[in-house]
C-alpha positions, 0 to 999 in steps of 0.5 A: 436500573440506574443511569450508569448501568443503563449506559453500560448496557447501551454501550454493550448493545451498540458495540456488539454488532460491530464486534461480531462482524469484525470477529466473523470477517477478520479474527475467526478467518485468521485463526482458521488460516493459522490452523489450516497452515498446519494441514494438507487440504485442497479446499474441497475434501471435508477433512484436512490432514494434519501435517504439522510444520511440513508446509513451512519446511516446504516454503523455506527449504524446498522452494525459492519461489516465495523468497523471490516474490518477497524480494519483488514485494520488498523492492516494489514497496520501497520504491512505492513509499519513496515516490509516493511520499516525496511526490505527494509532499512536493505537490502538497507544498505547491497546492497549499499555496494560494493559487487560483487552480489549487482546488481544481488540481487537488480534485484532479490528483484525487480522482485516480484514488477513488477509482477501482485499482482493477479498473486503473490497471486495465486502463493503463494496460490499454495505454501501455500496449495500444495507446503508446503504440499509437503515439509512437506512430504519430511522434516516433519517440523511441521511448513509446515503442518500448515493451513496457509490459513485455520486458521484466525490468520495464514491467516492474517500473510500470507497475510501480508507476501505476501504483504511485499514480493511483495512490498519490492523491490520497497522500497529497490530501494528508500532507495538505492537512498537515501543512495547514496545521503548521502554526503561522506565527512560528513561520512568521517568527522564523521569517523575522529572524531572517530564515529563508524559505528553504530553511523554514521548510526544512527546519520548521515545517518538515519537523512539524509534519511528523504526524502526517509523515508517520501516517503516510509512511504507514499507509504507503508501507501497507499499501505497497506490501499488499499490492495485488489488484494492479498487478493482476490487471496489468501483468498477471505476474508476468512476464516470466514471474517478474512482477509476482507479488506476495499477495498474488502468490498466496492467492494463486497457491490457495485458490488456483492451485488448491493448496490451501495448507501452503497458501495459509502458511504463506499468508501467516508468514507474510502477516508476521513480516508485515507486523514487524515492518509496520512496528519498526516504521511506526516506532522510527517515525514516532521517535522523530516527531516534533511537538510544539 
């Protein structure tokens, strides 16, 4: 066996386990979900009844619940993307400077990201309910006495806040990496030409951060759309369905109400929505990237 043929065999043998694992865990379940979306099945009976596109008709024509959860998910994603990226970029600009506590602060901001989202949700649930109540007794600040998880509007912003708090460190690291990759000679040349710090940032640094912005926008979009753990731990979709996300609705439809057909149909619709949105965001971001 010659060397080229041996390399091909080795490549095949090394990639097959990963390909099989990905197929078993992702591709095959996705195809099965697409098939089940055309059936009526409770997840218990041996056979599923084929009903065609009836599940999709039920979702679009007979119930407004899924539309409402999509609206909530969209609102959450937009706010999550804005706050995560803006705050992360501002903090990254500060932390990339040569200050004594920069490394410590980077670690402090990154710690929440390595924690389980479910644990983070339970921690903040305790803070919103009992922690704020105790602080109100001490300080008597009216803001601390609000029903942060009992009021629909406040619960929405509470979920957004916790989501941003948990994920912020990850985006800070990405932006710091992007800022450190900006050529110093370009910034020095702009300084010599008389550009102020503000102009250097918006005219040079920000455009050159294009790749980092693209990655952060993509990651924040996908993380916002698939929000599940924090909502399940914080509010369980309440109060009155005010914080009901698309992923939580799909989970409950399939695994709690045993409507696997409708649950699979909702998952397929949500997949198409995510696919379209991610392609639009990636296309827009890449068109605005600047290369040296």
